[in-house]
C-alpha positions in Angstrom: 0.0 0.0 0.0 1.1 3.6 -0.6 2.8 5.5 2.2 5.2 8.3 2.8 7.6 8.5 5.8 9.7 11.5 6.6 12.5 11.2 9.1 14.2 14.4 10.3 13.9 16.1 6.9 15.6 19.5 6.7 15.7 21.8 3.7 17.9 24.9 3.4 18.1 27.4 0.6 21.5 29.2 0.3 21.4 32.6 -1.3 24.3 34.7 -2.5 23.9 38.4 -3.4 21.3 41.1 -2.7 19.0 40.3 -5.7 19.0 36.6 -5.1 18.3 37.2 -1.4 15.3 39.4 -2.2 14.0 36.8 -4.7 14.4 34.0 -2.3 12.7 35.8 0.5 9.7 36.4 -1.7 9.4 32.7 -2.3 10.5 31.3 1.0 9.5 34.0 3.5 8.8 32.6 6.9 11.8 30.3 7.2 14.6 30.8 9.7 17.3 33.2 8.2 20.9 32.6 9.0 24.0 34.6 7.9 27.2 32.7 7.3 30.7 33.2 5.8 33.5 35.4 6.9 31.6 38.6 5.8 28.2 37.2 6.6 27.6 37.4 2.9 26.0 33.9 2.6 22.4 33.8 3.5 20.7 30.5 4.4 16.9 30.2 4.7 15.8 27.0 6.6 12.6 26.2 4.8 11.9 22.9 6.5 13.3 22.1 10.0 13.7 18.5 11.1 10.3 17.2 9.9 9.2 13.7 10.8 5.8 12.2 10.0 4.0 9.1 8.5 1.3 9.4 5.8 -0.5 6.2 5.1 -3.0 4.7 2.7 -6.4 6.4 2.8 -5.0 9.7 4.3 -6.3 12.9 2.8 -3.8 15.4 4.3 -4.3 19.2 4.3 -1.2 21.4 4.7 -2.2 24.7 6.4 -0.3 27.6 7.8 0.7 31.2 7.0 2.5 32.2 3.8 6.0 31.0 4.1 5.2 28.3 6.7 6.7 25.6 4.4 3.6 24.1 2.8 4.8 24.5 -0.9 8.3 23.5 0.0 7.1 20.3 1.6 5.0 19.5 -1.5 8.1 20.0 -3.7 10.3 17.9 -1.4 7.7 15.1 -1.7 7.6 15.5 -5.5 11.4 15.3 -5.7 11.9 18.9 -6.8 13.9 19.8 -3.8 16.6 17.6 -2.2 16.8 17.7 1.6 20.1 18.5 3.2 19.3 16.2 6.1 17.1 13.3 7.0 15.4 10.9 4.5 12.1 10.3 2.7 10.7 6.8 2.2 8.0 6.6 -0.4 5.9 3.5 -1.4 3.8 4.1 -4.5 3.8 6.3 -7.6 3.9 10.0 -6.8 2.1 12.4 -9.1 2.2 16.1 -8.5 -0.1 18.9 -9.8 1.9 21.9 -8.6 0.9 23.9 -11.7 -1.6 23.2 -14.5 0.7 23.4 -17.5 3.7 21.1 -17.0 6.2 20.9 -19.9 4.1 22.7 -22.6 5.7 23.8 -25.9 3.9 26.5 -27.6 5.2 25.6 -31.1 3.8 22.0 -30.8 0.3 21.0 -31.6 -2.3 20.1 -28.9 -1.8 16.4 -29.6 2.0 16.7 -29.4 1.6 18.5 -26.1 -0.6 15.8 -24.8 2.2 13.3 -25.4 5.0 15.5 -24.1 3.2 16.7 -21.0 1.9 13.1 -20.3 5.5 11.9 -20.4 6.5 14.7 -18.1 3.9 13.7 -15.6 5.3 10.1 -15.6 2.8 8.3 -17.9 4.0 5.8 -20.5 3.3 6.4 -24.2 0.7 3.6 -24.1 -1.1 5.3 -21.1 -1.2 8.6 -23.0 -2.5 7.0 -26.1 -5.2 5.3 -24.1 -6.2 8.5 -22.3 -6.1 10.8 -25.3 -9.8 10.3 -26.3 -10.8 11.3 -22.7 -8.7 14.4 -22.9 -10.1 15.2 -26.3 -13.7 15.0 -24.9 -12.9 17.0 -21.8 -11.2 19.9 -23.6 -13.8 20.2 -26.4 -11.0 21.5 -28.6 -11.8 19.3 -31.6 -9.6 20.1 -34.7 -7.7 22.8 -32.7 -5.7 19.9 -31.2 -4.0 19.5 -34.6 -2.8 23.2 -34.5 0.2 24.7 -32.6 -1.0 25.8 -29.1 0.4 29.3 -29.7 -2.8 29.8 -31.7 -5.0 29.0 -28.7 -6.8 31.5 -26.5 -6.0 31.6 -22.8 -9.2 29.6 -22.1 -8.3 26.9 -24.6 -4.8 26.6 -23.2 -6.3 26.2 -19.7 -8.7 23.4 -20.9 -5.9 21.5 -22.6 -3.4 21.8 -19.7 -6.1 20.9 -17.1 -7.3 17.9 -19.2 -3.7 16.5 -19.4 -2.8 17.2 -15.8 -5.9 15.5 -14.4 -5.6 12.4 -16.6 -2.9 10.8 -14.4 -3.4 7.6 -12.3 -1.6 8.4 -9.0 -1.0 6.3 -5.9 0.1 9.5 -4.1 -1.3 12.8 -5.4 0.3 16.1 -4.4 -2.0 19.1 -5.1 -1.6 22.8 -4.8 -4.8 24.9 -4.5 -3.3 27.3 -7.0 -4.1 24.9 -9.8 -6.2 27.1 -12.1 -9.6 25.9 -13.5 -10.4 28.6 -16.1 -13.6 30.6 -16.7 -16.8 30.2 -14.7 -18.5 27.8 -17.2 -15.5 25.5 -16.9 -15.2 25.5 -13.2 -17.9 22.9 -12.4 -16.6 20.4 -14.9 -13.0 21.0 -13.7 -14.0 20.4 -10.1 -15.8 17.2 -10.9 -12.6 16.0 -12.8 -10.4 16.9 -9.8 -12.7 15.1 -7.4 -12.5 11.9 -9.6 -8.7 12.2 -9.7 -8.6 12.5 -5.9 -10.8 9.5 -5.4 -8.4 7.4 -7.6 -5.5 8.3 -5.4 -4.4 6.2 -2.3 -3.0 9.3 -0.6 -3.7 13.0 -1.1 -1.5 15.9 0.2 -3.1 19.3 -0.5 -1.6 22.7 0.3 -4.3 25.3 0.7 -5.5 28.4 2.5 -9.2 27.9 2.1 -10.9 26.2 5.1 -13.8 25.0 3.0 -11.6 23.3 0.5 -9.6 21.6 3.2 -12.7 20.4 5.1 -14.3 19.1 1.9 -11.2 17.0 0.8 -9.1 16.1 3.9 -9.5 13.9 6.9 -6.3 15.0 8.6 -4.4 18.3 8.7 -0.8 19.3 9.3 -0.3 22.8 10.7 3.0 24.3 9.8 4.9 27.3 11.0 8.3 28.6 10.0 9.2 25.2 8.5 8.2 23.2 11.5 5.2 21.0 12.2 3.0 22.5 15.0 0.3 19.9 15.0 -1.0 16.9 13.1 -4.6 15.7 13.7 -8.2 15.7 12.7 -9.1 18.4 10.2 -11.5 20.5 12.3 -9.3 20.4 15.4 -6.2 21.5 13.5 -8.0 24.3 11.6 -9.4 25.6 14.9 -5.8 25.5 16.4 -4.5 27.5 13.4 -7.1 30.2 13.8 -6.5 30.4 17.6 -2.7 30.8 17.0 -3.4 33.4 14.3 -5.7 35.4 16.6 -3.1 35.3 19.4 -0.3 36.4 17.1 -2.5 39.3 15.8 -3.3 40.4 19.3 0.4 40.5 20.3 1.3 42.4 17.2 -1.6 44.8 17.7 
C-alpha cells in the first residue's frame, strides 16, 4: 500500500547576493534566516526544519499555515523537486504532482504533441497517454484545434488543454496545490468534478491550501506548519481551529 515516511527532513536554501536574497525571501518568506561566511555574505533560509511524519493509505492530508510556513516547500520535497540537506524520505507508490496546471508545454507544438510531451513529463507511458487521449479530447472540447500549434490558442483553450492533461494521471500519491487554475466560470464545475475523480483514484492526497472550506471538503487530517516546522497533526476540524487560535493570538500580540 502507498505510504510516505519523513525522518528528520531538513531543507535549506542558500542565497548569494542582494537580488538573489530578495527573490528567495519572496518565495520562502517565513523560514529561519541565517547569515554565514567570513563577511556574513552567505544567507541560508531554513525552509523545513527536522520534519518527521508518517502518511498512510487512505490519508487525505491538508497542509495549512501562514504564507512561508513551508507548505509548498514540503510538497516540492515530496515531489522530488527539492533535495533535503538532512534526513530521509521513504515513499511507497507512484507519486504524481499537480503543482501547476501546465507542466512541460511547448507553444510551437500541436495540442496532440503537447498531450504526449506533458503526459511523459507527468510520468505516464506512451501507451497510457494514447489510451487517455480520447478522454482528454472529450474533456477539452477543442476538436480540430488539437491539430494546431497551441500558440494559436486563446487563454481559455490553453487552460482546458493543460487541465485535461494534468488530471488524466493515475496516482498512488497525489500532491496538489490549490493554485491549480480551472479557467472561466463555465469551466469550473466540470473541472472540479474532474479533480474530485482524480482525488478518489489516489491512495493518498496531500493538499496545500489556505481555504478552510476546501480543506474540510477534501481532507480527513491536517498538518499545521509554522516557519518550516510541524506545529500539530490531527483531525481536520481540530487543527484548523488551532490554526485560527494561534493566528488570533499572534495578531493580538502584534496589535
